[in-house]
C-alpha positions as CSV (number, residue, x, y, z in Angstrom):
1,M,-4.5,22.1,3.9
2,N,-4.9,18.8,2.1
3,E,-7.2,16.2,3.8
4,A,-8.3,12.8,2.7
5,R,-11.9,12.9,1.4
6,V,-14.2,11.0,-0.9
7,R,-17.1,12.1,-3.1
8,A,-19.5,10.7,-5.7
9,V,-19.9,12.7,-9.0
10,Q,-23.0,12.1,-11.1
11,V,-22.1,11.6,-14.8
12,F,-24.2,10.7,-17.8
13,N,-24.7,7.0,-17.2
14,G,-24.1,6.7,-13.5
15,W,-21.8,7.8,-10.7
16,E,-18.0,8.2,-10.5
17,G,-16.1,7.8,-7.2
18,H,-13.4,10.4,-6.6
19,F,-10.9,10.7,-3.8
20,K,-8.3,13.2,-2.6
21,K,-4.7,12.1,-1.9
22,M,-3.0,13.5,1.2
23,H,-0.1,15.0,-0.7
24,K,-2.0,16.4,-3.7
25,A,-4.8,18.9,-3.9
26,G,-6.8,17.5,-6.8
27,W,-9.5,14.9,-7.0
28,F,-8.7,11.5,-8.5
29,P,-11.3,9.2,-10.0
30,V,-11.4,5.5,-9.1
31,E,-9.7,3.8,-12.1
32,V,-9.0,0.3,-13.3
33,N,-6.2,0.1,-15.8
34,G,-6.4,3.8,-16.3
35,I,-10.1,3.9,-17.1
36,A,-12.5,5.7,-14.7
37,Q,-15.2,3.4,-13.4
38,L,-18.9,4.0,-13.4
39,F,-21.1,2.8,-10.5
40,P,-24.9,2.4,-10.4
41,S,-25.5,4.3,-7.2
42,E,-24.0,7.2,-5.2
43,A,-23.3,4.9,-2.3
44,D,-21.4,2.3,-4.5
45,A,-19.3,5.1,-5.9
46,K,-18.4,6.5,-2.4
47,V,-17.5,3.0,-1.1
48,A,-15.2,2.4,-4.1
49,A,-13.6,5.8,-3.7
50,Y,-13.0,5.1,0.0
51,E,-11.4,1.7,-0.8
52,A,-9.2,3.2,-3.5
53,M,-8.1,6.0,-1.2
54,T,-7.3,3.5,1.5
55,K,-5.3,1.3,-0.8
56,H,-3.4,4.4,-2.2
57,H,-2.4,5.6,1.3
58,F,-1.6,2.2,2.9
59,G,-0.7,0.0,0.0
60,D,-1.3,-3.7,0.3
61,G,-0.9,-3.7,4.1
62,I,2.0,-3.7,6.6
63,L,5.0,-5.5,5.1
64,S,7.2,-5.4,8.2
65,D,6.9,-4.7,11.9
66,G,9.9,-2.3,11.9
67,E,12.6,-4.8,12.9
68,R,15.3,-5.1,10.4
69,T,16.2,-8.5,9.1
70,S,19.9,-7.7,9.3
71,A,19.7,-7.3,13.1
72,T,18.0,-10.7,13.3
73,R,20.7,-12.3,11.0
74,S,23.5,-10.7,13.1
75,K,22.0,-12.3,16.3
76,A,21.8,-15.6,14.5
77,E,25.4,-15.4,13.3
78,E,26.6,-14.6,16.9
79,L,24.8,-17.6,18.2
80,F,25.7,-20.1,15.5
81,G,28.9,-18.7,14.1
82,A,27.9,-19.0,10.4
83,I,26.8,-16.7,7.6
84,F,23.7,-17.6,5.6
85,R,24.0,-17.0,1.8
86,R,21.2,-18.2,-0.5
87,G,20.2,-21.1,1.7
88,R,23.8,-22.3,2.3
89,K,25.5,-22.2,5.7
90,I,29.1,-20.9,5.5
91,E,31.2,-21.4,8.5
92,V,32.9,-18.3,10.0
93,V,36.5,-18.5,11.0
94,R,37.2,-16.3,14.0
95,R,40.8,-15.0,14.6
């Protein structure tokens, strides 16, 4: 079973941080623009690997709290009787 893990691998000039993704079995190095990064100590490599793994799994943070904007817009249209399009308010004719 795959599990999220981090490790530091000693290489010629320092340490590389590696992390495992939840949906893949292999180890992935910490990269910037496709180039694996070297760190001066094992602890620095593990911290960078943990941060890269966290960023991979959670992205840049929570973008929404789960409520759809269309539901909010529908409530607003019920209250005010208008449709909002690109900043303009268009009156709704009810029949």
